[in-house]
C-alpha positions in Angstrom: 68.1 45.3 62.2 68.8 48.3 64.0 66.3 48.7 66.4 67.3 52.1 67.6 65.4 53.0 63.8 63.1 50.3 64.1 59.7 52.1 64.5 60.8 53.9 61.2 61.1 50.8 59.4 58.4 49.9 56.8 58.5 48.0 54.0 59.6 50.8 51.7 58.9 50.2 48.2 57.6 46.9 48.7 53.8 46.0 48.1 53.0 42.6 49.5 50.4 40.6 47.4 48.7 37.6 48.5 49.0 34.4 46.6 46.0 33.9 44.1 45.3 30.7 42.0 44.9 32.6 38.6 48.2 32.2 36.5 47.5 35.6 34.9 47.3 37.3 38.5 50.3 35.5 39.6 52.7 37.6 37.5 54.3 40.0 39.8 55.8 43.4 38.6 59.6 43.5 39.5 59.2 46.3 42.1 56.7 44.1 44.1 57.3 40.9 45.9 54.7 38.4 47.3 54.1 37.4 51.1 56.1 34.1 50.3 59.0 36.2 49.3 58.9 38.4 52.2 59.3 35.1 54.3 62.4 33.9 52.0 64.5 37.1 52.5 65.9 37.9 56.0 65.5 41.8 55.5 61.8 41.4 54.6 61.4 39.3 57.2 62.9 41.6 59.8 60.9 44.7 58.1 57.9 42.8 58.7 58.9 42.3 62.4 59.7 45.9 62.5 56.3 46.7 61.4 54.8 44.6 64.5 56.7 46.7 66.8 55.0 49.7 65.1 51.9 48.9 66.9 53.4 49.6 70.3 51.8 52.7 71.3 53.5 55.9 70.9 52.1 57.8 74.1 55.5 60.1 74.4 52.9 62.8 72.6 50.5 62.0 75.2 48.1 64.9 74.0 46.3 62.3 71.7 46.0 59.6 74.1 43.2 59.6 76.8 45.7 58.8 79.8 46.2 62.2 81.0 43.8 64.4 80.0 41.2 62.1 81.4 42.7 61.4 84.6 42.6 63.8 87.8 46.5 64.8 87.1 46.1 67.0 84.2 44.0 68.7 81.5 44.5 68.9 77.8 43.6 72.6 77.2 42.2 72.5 73.9 38.4 72.4 74.9 36.8 74.2 72.0 34.2 72.2 70.0 35.6 69.9 66.8 39.2 70.3 67.9 39.8 66.8 67.7 41.0 66.5 71.4 38.2 63.9 72.6 39.2 64.2 76.2 37.2 67.3 76.5 33.5 65.8 75.7 34.4 62.6 77.4 35.2 64.3 80.5 32.0 66.0 80.3 30.1 62.6 79.5 29.3 63.2 76.3 30.4 59.9 74.6 28.7 56.6 73.9 29.7 53.3 72.3 29.3 54.9 68.9 31.4 57.7 69.4 34.7 55.7 68.7 36.9 57.8 70.7 40.5 56.3 71.4 39.6 53.1 69.6 42.9 51.2 70.1 40.6 47.7 70.3 41.0 47.5 66.4 44.4 48.5 66.0 45.8 46.4 68.6 44.2 43.3 67.0 45.9 44.3 63.8 48.9 43.9 65.8 48.1 40.4 67.2 47.1 39.3 63.8 50.3 40.5 62.5 52.3 39.1 65.3 50.5 35.4 64.7 51.3 35.4 61.2 54.7 36.3 61.7 54.9 33.4 64.2 53.6 30.8 61.5 55.8 31.7 58.8 59.3 32.8 60.1 60.5 29.3 60.4 60.3 29.3 56.4 63.1 31.7 56.0 65.8 29.6 54.9 68.2 32.7 54.3 68.2 33.3 58.2 68.5 29.5 58.7 71.7 29.5 56.7 73.2 31.8 59.1 75.9 30.3 62.1 73.3 31.6 64.5 70.4 31.3 62.3 68.0 28.9 64.5 68.5 31.1 67.6 67.5 34.4 65.5 64.2 32.9 64.4 63.7 31.6 68.0 64.5 35.1 69.2 62.4 37.0 66.6 59.3 34.6 67.6 59.6 35.2 70.9 59.7 39.1 70.2 56.3 38.5 68.2 54.9 36.5 71.1 55.6 39.0 73.9 54.6 41.7 71.5 51.2 39.9 70.8 50.8 39.3 74.7 51.7 43.2 75.4 49.0 44.0 72.9 46.5 41.9 74.5 47.5 43.6 77.7 46.9 47.0 76.7 43.3 45.8 75.7 42.3 44.2 78.9 43.4 47.3 80.8 41.1 49.6 78.6 38.0 47.3 77.7 38.3 44.4 80.3 37.8 40.9 79.1 38.7 40.5 75.1 38.8 37.8 72.5 41.9 35.4 72.7 42.3 34.4 68.9 45.1 31.7 69.2 48.0 30.5 67.2 45.9 30.3 63.9 45.8 34.0 62.2 42.1 35.0 60.8 42.4 35.3 57.1 42.2 39.0 56.4 39.6 38.7 53.5 36.9 36.9 55.6 33.2 38.1 55.3 32.0 39.3 58.4 29.3 36.4 58.7 32.0 33.7 58.5 32.2 31.6 61.5 35.8 32.1 62.4 34.7 35.9 62.8 31.8 35.0 65.4 33.8 34.6 68.7 32.8 35.4 72.1 34.9 36.9 74.7 37.0 35.1 77.2 36.9 35.5 80.7 39.3 38.1 82.4 40.9 35.6 84.3 41.6 33.4 81.1 43.0 36.7 79.5 45.5 37.2 82.3 46.6 33.6 82.4 47.1 33.6 78.7 49.3 36.9 78.8 51.5 35.6 81.6 51.9 32.3 80.0 52.9 33.9 76.8 55.3 36.3 78.4 56.8 33.4 80.5 57.4 31.5 77.2 58.6 34.2 75.3 61.0 35.2 78.1 63.5 32.1 77.5 64.4 33.1 74.0 65.2 36.9 74.7 68.2 38.3 76.0 67.9 39.3 79.6 68.2 43.0 79.8 69.2 45.7 77.1 72.5 45.4 78.6 72.9 42.1 77.1 72.0 43.8 73.8 74.6 45.4 71.4 73.9 49.4 71.0 72.0 49.1 67.8 69.3 46.6 69.5 68.3 48.7 72.1 64.6 48.9 72.1 63.9 44.9 71.5 62.0 43.1 73.8 63.8 41.6 76.6 63.3 39.4 79.5 63.2 42.3 81.5 60.4 43.5 79.9 58.3 40.3 79.8 58.7 40.2 83.4 57.5 43.8 83.9 54.3 43.4 81.7 53.7 40.2 83.6 53.9 42.2 87.0 51.5 44.9 85.6 49.1 42.3 84.3 48.8 40.6 87.5 48.4 43.6 89.5 45.4 44.6 87.3 44.1 41.1 87.8 44.4 41.4 91.7 43.0 45.2 91.7 39.3 45.7 93.0 38.0 46.6 89.6 38.6 42.6 88.4 38.8 41.1 91.6 35.5 39.7 92.8 33.8 42.7 91.3 29.9 42.5 92.1 29.4 45.8 89.6 29.9 43.4 86.9 27.6 40.4 88.0 25.7 40.8 84.8 28.7 40.7 82.5 28.2 37.3 81.0 28.8 36.0 77.5 25.3 35.1 75.7 25.8 31.4 76.9 26.0 32.7 80.5 29.8 32.4 80.9 30.9 34.8 83.8 33.4 37.1 82.2 34.8 38.7 85.4 35.1 36.5 88.7 32.5 37.2 91.5 34.9 35.9 94.2 37.4 37.8 95.8 41.0 36.0 95.8 43.4 37.2 97.9 45.9 34.8 96.0 45.8 37.1 93.1 47.7 39.5 95.1 50.5 36.9 96.1 50.9 36.1 92.3 51.2 39.9 91.5 53.7 40.3 94.4 56.0 37.4 93.3 55.9 38.5 89.7 57.3 41.9 90.9 59.7 40.4 92.9 61.3 38.3 89.8 62.7 41.7 88.6 64.0 42.9 91.7 67.2 41.1 91.6 69.5 39.5 88.9 68.7 42.2 86.4 71.1 45.0 87.4 68.0 47.4 88.0 68.1 50.0 90.4 66.7 53.6 91.5 68.7 56.2 89.4 70.7 58.6 91.4 72.6 61.7 90.5 74.9 64.0 92.1 75.1 67.7 91.6 78.3 69.4 90.4 80.2 69.2 93.9 79.3 65.4 93.8 76.6 65.4 96.8 73.4 63.6 95.8 70.6 65.5 94.1 67.2 64.2 94.6 65.8 66.9 91.9 68.5 65.9 89.3 67.8 62.2 90.1 63.9 62.5 89.7 64.4 65.0 86.7 67.1 63.1 84.6 65.9 59.6 85.2 64.0 60.5 82.2 66.4 62.3 80.4 69.5 60.1 80.6 69.0 57.4 78.1 69.4 53.4 79.1 70.4 54.4 82.8 70.0 51.8 85.5 66.4 52.3 86.3 65.2 51.8 82.5 63.4 48.4 81.7 61.9 49.4 78.4 62.2 52.5 76.2 60.8 53.6 72.9 63.8 54.8 70.8 61.6 56.6 68.1 58.8 58.7 69.6 56.8 61.7 69.7 59.0 63.6 72.7 59.5 66.7 70.7 55.6 67.0 70.2 55.4 66.3 74.0 58.1 69.1 74.9 56.4 71.8 72.8 53.2 71.0 74.4 54.4 71.4 77.9 56.8 74.4 77.0 55.1 77.9 77.6 54.0 80.3 74.9 56.9 82.5 75.7 59.1 80.1 73.8 56.5 79.4 71.4 55.3 76.6 73.2 51.7 75.4 73.2 51.3 75.1 77.2 48.5 72.4 76.3 49.1 70.2 78.9 47.7 71.6 82.4 48.2 70.1 85.7 45.2 70.0 88.2 44.9 71.8 91.5 44.4 68.4 92.9 47.8 67.1 91.7 49.6 70.2 92.9 48.3 69.7 96.2 49.4 66.0 96.6 52.9 66.9 96.6 54.5 66.9 100.0 56.7 69.8 101.7 60.5 69.4 101.5 60.3 67.8 105.3 58.0 65.2 104.2 54.7 66.3 105.3 51.2 66.8 103.5 50.2 70.3 103.2 47.6 69.5 105.7 49.6 67.8 108.2 50.6 69.8 111.4 53.8 71.2 111.2 54.3 71.0 107.6 55.0 74.8 107.2 52.5 75.1 104.2 51.3 78.6 103.6 48.7 79.5 101.2 49.1 83.6 101.3 51.5 85.9 100.4 55.0 85.9 98.6 58.4 84.7 99.7 60.5 87.4 101.0 63.8 85.4 99.8 64.9 83.0 97.1 64.9 79.4 97.8 66.6 76.5 95.8 63.8 76.0 93.5 61.8 79.0 93.8 62.8 82.7 93.3 62.0 85.6 95.8 58.3 86.9 95.2 57.0 83.3 94.7 53.6 82.8 95.9 54.2 80.8 99.1 51.8 77.8 97.9 54.8 77.1 95.6 57.6 77.4 98.2 59.5 74.7 100.0 57.9 72.1 98.1 59.5 68.5 97.7 61.8 68.1 94.8 59.6 66.3 92.4 56.8 69.0 92.5 59.5 71.3 90.6 60.5 68.0 88.1 56.5 67.9 87.5 54.8 71.2 87.6 55.7 74.7 85.8 53.7 77.5 87.9 52.8 81.1 87.8 56.4 82.7 88.3 58.5 79.7 87.9 61.7 80.2 86.1 61.6 78.4 82.3 64.1 75.3 82.3 65.7 76.7 79.2 68.1 79.3 80.1 70.2 79.7 76.5 68.5 82.9 76.0 68.8 84.3 79.3 66.6 83.7 82.5 62.8 83.9 81.7 59.9 83.7 84.1 56.6 81.9 83.2 53.4 83.9 83.5 50.3 82.4 83.5 47.9 85.2 84.9 45.4 86.4 82.4 47.6 89.2 80.7 51.0 86.8 81.1 53.2 85.8 78.5 51.6 82.3 78.8 48.1 83.7 79.6 44.8 83.3 78.5 44.4 86.7 76.9 44.3 86.6 73.2 45.3 83.2 72.9 44.1 79.2 72.8 47.7 78.1 74.1 47.4 78.6 77.6 47.0 76.3 80.6 43.3 76.1 82.0 44.5 75.7 85.5 47.5 78.3 85.4 49.8 75.4 85.8 51.8 73.6 82.8 53.1 69.9 83.1 57.0 70.0 83.0 58.1 66.2 83.5 60.5 64.8 80.7 61.2 68.2 79.4 64.9 68.4 78.3 66.7 71.6 79.8 68.2 72.0 76.2 64.8 72.1 74.7 63.9 75.3 72.8 60.8 75.2 70.5 61.3 78.8 69.6 64.7 77.6 67.7 63.0 74.0 67.0 65.9 72.8 69.1 65.2 69.1 70.6 67.0 66.6 72.1 66.5 63.4 70.3 66.3 60.5 73.1 64.5 57.4 73.9 61.2 57.6 75.6 61.3 55.4 78.9 57.9 53.1 78.9 58.6 51.0 82.0 61.2 51.9 84.7 62.0 50.1 88.2 60.0 52.6 90.5 57.0 51.2 89.0 58.0 47.5 89.7 58.8 48.5 93.2 55.4 50.3 93.6 53.7 47.4 92.0 55.5 45.1 94.6 54.7 46.9 97.8 51.0 47.5 96.9 50.3 43.7 96.0 52.4 42.6 99.3 50.6 45.2 101.5 47.5 43.3 100.4 49.0 39.8 100.4 50.9 40.0 103.7 50.2 43.3 105.6 53.3 44.0 107.7 56.0 42.6 105.6 58.9 44.5 106.3 59.6 44.8 102.5 56.9 47.4 102.3 58.5 49.9 104.5 61.7 49.3 102.9 61.0 49.9 99.5 58.8 52.4 99.8 61.3 54.5 101.7 64.0 54.0 99.0 61.6 55.9 96.6 61.1 58.3 99.2 64.5 58.8 99.8 65.4 59.1 96.3 63.0 61.9 96.1 64.8 63.5 99.1 61.9 62.9 101.8 62.2 61.1 105.1 60.9 57.7 105.9 57.3 56.9 106.4 56.5 56.8 110.2 56.9 52.9 111.7 53.9 50.7 112.6 51.5 51.8 110.0 48.5 49.4 109.6 47.6 48.0 106.1 44.8 50.7 105.5 47.2 53.6 106.4 49.8 52.0 104.5 47.7 51.7 101.5 47.0 55.1 101.5 50.9 56.1 101.8 51.3 53.6 98.6 48.8 55.3 96.5 49.8 58.5 97.3 53.5 57.7 96.6 52.6 55.9 93.2 50.6 58.9 92.5 53.5 61.4 92.8 56.4 59.5 91.6 54.5 58.4 88.5 52.6 61.5 87.9 52.2 62.2 84.1 53.4 58.9 83.2 50.1 57.6 81.8 49.6 55.6 84.7 47.2 57.5 87.1 44.1 56.8 84.6 44.5 53.1 85.2 45.4 53.3 88.8 42.3 55.3 89.7 40.0 52.8 87.9 41.3 49.5 89.1 41.4 50.7 92.7 37.7 51.6 91.9 38.0 55.1 93.2 37.3 56.9 89.9 34.0 57.8 91.2 35.4 60.0 93.6 38.4 61.1 91.9 37.4 61.8 88.3 34.0 63.4 88.7 32.9 66.8 90.1 34.6 70.0 90.1 38.1 70.5 89.2 40.3 73.2 90.2 43.1 75.3 89.1 44.2 79.2 89.6 42.0 82.0 88.3 43.4 82.2 84.8 40.7 84.9 84.0 42.6 87.5 86.2 45.9 89.2 86.9 47.9 91.7 85.2 51.1 90.9 87.1 52.7 88.3 89.3 51.8 89.6 92.1 47.9 89.8 91.8 46.3 88.2 94.5 43.1 87.7 92.5 45.0 85.3 90.2 45.9 82.8 93.2 42.0 81.6 94.0 41.3 78.0 93.7 38.6 78.4 90.6 36.8 75.7 88.9 38.0 75.5 85.5 35.7 72.2 84.5 33.0 70.1 86.3 33.7 66.3 84.9 31.3 63.7 84.8 32.4 60.1 85.8 29.2 57.4 85.8 30.0 53.7 86.9 30.2 52.2 83.8 33.2 54.4 82.7 35.4 52.2 84.6 35.8 50.5 81.4 35.6 51.7 77.8 32.9 50.7 75.5 33.6 48.1 73.1 33.7 49.9 69.6 30.1 49.7 67.9 31.4 48.7 64.6 32.8 45.5 66.6 29.7 44.8 68.1 27.9 44.9 64.7 30.5 42.8 63.2 30.5 39.8 65.6 27.1 38.9 67.2 28.9 36.7 70.0 30.3 40.1 71.6 28.5 41.5 74.6 29.0 45.1 75.6 30.5 46.3 78.8 28.2 46.8 81.4 26.3 50.0 81.6 27.1 51.0 77.8 
């Protein structure tokens, strides 16, 4: 099965019919096959597995998921009522359990059921068993389904908290809602995490170590490294304040009184998370991607930009071969090249990037200036750039297109992005403008040109080594503050970004702040910030209140100072119960044993 095309595979032209007791109904047309035949033929069995992979979230096109637009890093421009972009009403507090926003609970459970059904039946395939490596193939396929199932559970618990563990017996698809098998309570959060971890450990035994151990056509299949990475993420989630002794959820209990989120803080959860991340840090050939410029010298900008663009590089752990990257690229391209400029970066994120000397913009000696325009060009900013954007660290220019920044594609000559009111990507006369005056830029290929419908087909990296390093040092700082590994790996990430080491001798709280900062900047616009602010229990401070950008209602030229004023573009609402999504009301109505998340 060629996994590079995995997510396009469907049972094309095949309708699977369930078995039936009536002889008349057992007559199957020539163009259809039964489910028994699916698991008798290799190509149909592999197509079934491919369909399970289809439940892996396609977050490359991030406009349609909440993880960017509901974080404090970004805004999805389309704020008009009825536009279908539900981040807007959710950010304003206009939602409830019946709104059905971003209902991934239902789709992930469909994936879970499909994976379980596959695991129960793949052993029947005599055609695969007859191959010289047939037994190994079946073991591998079953392990892939097991790991996918664990991954779907992980996605559920990070959004909704404790879920229902269904076990290894698939629930029949034609059961009535009143059937006993459908009346299931939630498991505790710790039970969910332990189950996910044990399933990933079991699956890893039968999978290749890393994609480098696979043939080129199999890139995109699950590996041991994938299992270890999800294990790291799940244990970090479990160790974090949201789920580790969070008394805000003292009342979250099943109807029989079972506590769903532990009320006792356990520092050993941080140790488990650190150990899980450490498992990936040797023996898998992973490293931070580094790239040289044309002269052979290390280039921090190219390293941080092209880690997403150069397929299957040394930092990649898992990538989705088919994806929505072309949609993402058009969404973050300016209108001057027929882009939508639809994903806006907030001023809060802009301010988070350091200066190129490694100091924050509020630190003494940073050299930060928020007035006037540059008298000379710098490496990344042309002459006449507003000084706020001059001499920032390389990752700022990787992530943000600002008013006056050069467009990344130069195939039709040099172009300058204008987000002031009458500019080529400004608010006047169009819905397609960034409400903050900034456009997201990360994971945009320099050869992309939406005006010519030109996009570079490439995989979408979903998990990379830098995230695992950040998982490790965050957990280690909580479990063993002062451990030298913390500064070592934090500095590796900073040095790859062209920044100096952090100061020595930092205490636990100061180091925590450094790690949180580095995580935000390094992993910006990668659908992780939303979950970080929630698992740290800081979203009430970061995700509510006024959100800032530049004054997009003003300006007729680049040098108009009236544009460069911090301006509130939205006042967001974040209530305490927003830390977890509500269980969909349709699921609550179907299963009387379900209890709703606190506050909903």
